[in-house]
N, C-alpha and C positions, 0 to 999 in steps of 0.2 A: 803261741799265734795267740791264745788266750786273755792269755796276760797283756800282749802288744795290741791288744783289741780294745781292753777295760781303762789304760790306760789313754792308747788316742782317744779315750770318748771324753776321759777327761783332762787331757790337752787341747781340744776342740772346745771346752766352758768352758778351757781358764781362758783360750785365745779370746771371748766377749767378754773377758774383765780385765785386759788390755788395750778393750776401745774397738778389736775387730772385730766391725757390723755384719760386711759382708760372709756368706757361704764361701768364697775363694779364698779370700786370706784368708779365714777357720783353716779352710783343709791342706792352704798352703803351711802354716805351724804347722795345722798334723804331719802334713810328709815332714816335716822339718826333723819332729819327730822319732817319725820312722826310717828315719836316710842313716839316724845318727844310734839308732839303735840296729841294723842292720851292720853298720862297723866298728860296732862297739862290740857285736854280735861273731861275727866276719874278724875279728882283732883280737883276740881276745886277750889277748896279751896288754893291754891299756885297761881292762876292766877293773883293777883293782886300783891303778891309778885314779881311774875319774872317781871310783869311790872314797878314794879320801881325798876328792875333789869336792863332792856335792855332800859326805864329813865338813866339813870348814863352813863349808857352802850354810851346813843344818849351826853349827858354831855360830856364827857370825848372825840372825836369822833369832837366835834365842837371846846372844846380846843384845840385836837394834830393840830386839821386844820391852828387854829389861830396858835399854835406855830411855822409847820412847817416851816423846815426839820427838829427841831430840837423831836428829839425822831425816828423820821424815820426810824431804823433802828425796830422798833418793830414790824413794819407791815410790815415790810423780814419773820419774821418766820408766815409759811402756818399754822405752825399748833394751832396761837394767833388767824389770822384771818379766815382764818374756825371754829371758836368757835365765833367768832363776831362773822358773819356771820348768824352760824348757831339761833344764838339769837333772834338776829339784825328779822330776817325771820320769829320765833315765834312771837315775839311780831310783831309784822307785820300781820298778821296770827289769835293773839287773837284780837286785834285791830279792822279786819276786823267787825270780830263777833261778834262785841259786840256794833260796831254802829248801825246795826238795829233797838235796841233794846233801845237805846237812845231817844230821848225826838231828836224828828222833824227827825229823826236818819239816815228812810230811802231817806227825803232830802240829808241829809247830807251824804250820803254815793253813791249816785249819782251826787250830786254835784262833793265830790276830783276826781267820772271818768270821767270828763265833766273838772277839772280841769287839772288831770293832761294829760290829752289823747292836753287840747290846749296846753296845757306845750312842750309835742313829736315834734307834730305837727309841732307846729309854732318856731317849737329850728331848727325841722330839716329845715324848707323850709326857712326858713331866714340863717342856715346857710348855707344851698349853692346856695342863692344868692348873700349873703353878704358876708361870712364869709373869712375871712382872719388872725388875731388874734386868735391860737390856744388858750384854757380856758386849757389839762391838757393834754399836749402828751403821755406821759405816761400811763398814764390810760387808758384814751381813743382819740384816732390819731387825729377824725375826730369832733372833738365839736371844735367849737367856742366862745368865746366872742360874739360873734355881735351872733349864732344862743342865745345861753344861755338871753340873755338883750332880742331879738327879742319873747319870748319859752315866759318869764315872760309877758311884754307886751303883748301877743297873748287873753297872761291867761285870762289876765283882763280885755282887755275890750271885753272878752267871758262870762271871770266867775262873776264880779264885778256886772253886770246888773241886768242877778236874781240875787244876793245878795239884791238890792234895793227892787226891782218888792216884790218876795215871801218873800225874812226877813224883811222885813220893816231896812233895814243899810241905817245912813246918809253915801252918795258919796263919803266920805271921810272916813272912818271904814270898806268904800264895799273894795276901793284899796289898 
């Protein structure tokens, strides 16, 4: 339920990116997310297929970033972007729920939270102190290349030693 609420907040925020301006419209979009999650929770047989779909969408997203600006027009369609956002957030929710049941899943779940927090906090402070070059001004005007690189470096400094100490990774693999 905690992950569902946290993801629901993200979905509500994503609804604003789609151009949904009223609380009612954003709430209906978020309700669609909750209903899809509930359906998959009740019908576990479809979860693996859904993860396959999410994986294909991530592959498509990576390829579209590499080919940018070609195909840019598809991302101007709010229905398409809204559908993709729902599917990806449901996939994230499913993955977070499955992770604790994997081998050493609790460790990896905690490590994931530390990794994302270190990246976000590092990017914020490095970007504020040294940021000059905009990363993607149209998408997120405050983000800079310096912040992105700084966030990644700070996350490595914090998270790599954890992998070396608790998971016996080699230093090179940890980074």
